C-alpha positions in Angstrom: 0.0 0.0 0.0 1.5 3.4 -1.0 1.4 6.6 0.9 -1.7 7.9 -0.9 -3.7 4.7 -0.2 -2.6 4.8 3.5 -3.7 8.5 3.7 -7.1 7.7 2.0 -7.7 4.7 4.4 -6.9 6.9 7.4 -9.3 9.6 6.1 -12.0 7.0 5.5 -11.6 5.8 9.1 -11.8 9.3 10.4 -15.0 9.9 8.5 -16.5 6.7 9.8 -15.3 7.5 13.4 -17.0 11.0 13.1 -20.3 9.4 11.9 -20.2 6.9 14.7 -19.4 9.5 17.3 -22.3 11.7 16.2 -24.7 8.8 16.0 -23.7 7.6 19.5 -24.1 11.1 20.9 -27.5 11.5 19.3 -28.7 8.1 20.6 -27.4 8.9 24.1 -29.4 12.2 24.0 -32.5 10.3 22.9 -32.1 7.7 25.6 -31.6 10.4 28.2 -35.0 11.7 27.3 -36.4 8.4 28.3 -34.9 8.5 31.8 -37.1 8.8 34.9 -36.9 11.9 36.9 -34.9 10.7 40.0 -32.3 13.5 39.9 -29.3 11.1 39.8 -26.6 12.4 37.4 -25.2 10.2 34.6 -21.8 10.3 36.4 -23.4 8.8 39.5 -25.2 6.2 37.5 -22.0 5.3 35.8 -20.3 4.7 39.2 -23.3 2.6 40.3 -23.2 0.6 37.0 -19.5 0.0 37.4 -19.9 -1.3 41.0 -22.9 -3.4 39.9 -20.9 -4.9 37.0 -17.5 -5.4 38.7 -18.4 -5.8 42.3 -16.9 -4.0 45.3 -13.9 -1.8 44.4 -11.4 0.4 46.1 -11.8 4.1 45.4 -8.5 4.1 43.5 -9.7 1.2 41.2 -13.1 2.8 40.8 -11.6 6.2 39.8 -9.3 4.5 37.4 -12.0 2.4 35.8 -14.3 5.4 35.5 -11.4 7.5 34.2 -12.1 10.3 36.6 -9.9 12.1 39.2 -10.1 10.7 42.8 -11.3 14.1 44.0 -14.3 14.0 41.6 -15.1 10.5 42.7 -15.0 11.5 46.4 -17.8 14.0 45.7 -19.9 11.5 43.8 -19.4 8.8 46.5 -20.4 11.2 49.2 -23.8 11.9 47.6 -24.3 8.2 46.7 -23.6 7.2 50.2 -25.9 9.9 51.6 -28.7 8.5 49.4 -27.8 4.9 50.7 -27.0 3.8 47.2 -23.4 2.7 48.1 -21.7 1.7 51.3 -18.0 2.0 52.3 -16.3 -0.6 54.4 -12.8 -1.4 55.5 -10.8 -3.8 53.5 -10.3 -7.3 54.9 -6.6 -7.6 54.2 -5.6 -4.0 54.6 -7.7 -2.0 57.2 -6.5 1.3 55.7 -8.2 0.4 52.4 -11.8 1.5 51.8 -14.0 -0.7 49.7 -17.0 0.7 48.0 -20.0 -1.5 47.3 -23.4 -0.9 45.7 -26.4 -1.4 47.9 -29.7 -3.2 47.0 -31.3 0.3 46.7 -28.5 1.3 44.3 -29.1 -1.8 42.2 -32.8 -1.1 42.1 -32.2 2.5 41.0 -30.1 1.2 38.1 -32.9 -1.1 37.0 -35.4 1.7 37.4 -33.3 4.0 35.3 -32.6 1.5 32.5 -36.0 0.0 32.1 -37.7 2.8 30.2 -34.6 3.4 28.0 -34.4 -0.3 27.2 -38.1 -0.5 26.4 -38.0 2.5 24.1 -34.9 1.1 22.3 -36.5 -2.4 21.9 -39.6 -0.8 20.5 -37.6 1.4 18.1 -35.5 -1.6 17.0 -38.5 -3.8 16.4 -40.5 -1.2 14.4 -37.7 0.5 12.5 -35.1 -2.2 11.8 -35.4 -5.5 9.9 -34.3 -8.7 11.6 -31.0 -8.6 9.7 -30.4 -5.0 10.8 -31.3 -6.0 14.4 -28.6 -8.7 14.2 -26.1 -6.3 12.8 -26.9 -3.9 15.6 -26.4 -6.7 18.2 -22.9 -7.3 16.6 -22.2 -3.6 16.5 -23.0 -3.4 20.3 -20.3 -6.0 20.9 -17.8 -4.2 18.8 -18.6 -0.9 20.5 -18.0 -2.5 23.9 -14.6 -3.6 22.6 -13.8 -0.1 21.5 -14.9 1.3 24.9 -12.5 -1.0 26.6 -9.6 -0.3 24.2 -6.7 2.0 24.9 -5.0 2.4 21.5 -1.7 4.3 21.4 -1.9 7.9 20.1 -0.7 8.6 16.6 2.3 10.8 16.1 0.1 13.7 15.0 -2.1 13.4 18.1 1.0 13.3 20.3 2.3 16.6 19.0 -1.1 18.2 19.0 -1.5 18.5 15.2 
């Protein structure tokens, strides 16, 4: 592959990446419109979801997995704890360590939040998409999860701020 083909392929990938980013953002906005009015921020829901999926975590691990600063996490956890959605406890092996765990009330809130969004999306998929398109979307969801978990190295242009 020559330099022109490499450049064209990179531009195609950028165009596709932009379309996916815009589509994901629009879908996220549409799903937010389906959320119940319980006044829990998306950041707090993300923390609850992470704890629900991964189990109890230290604050350091939770901040790292959420890709937020520990100070920001401290504020989120304080509110979640006040609402009895998470609990903090001492670590078993290291008493200095604090373990954060989602409560049953926190788990219920996650379900309550997701139910109307999932119902809307399922209705939209079944009425707008063909069975083949629905299968493609199922596969795309798996691919998008892999992208979410990826940490690819920056390109040379990104590293120098071009």
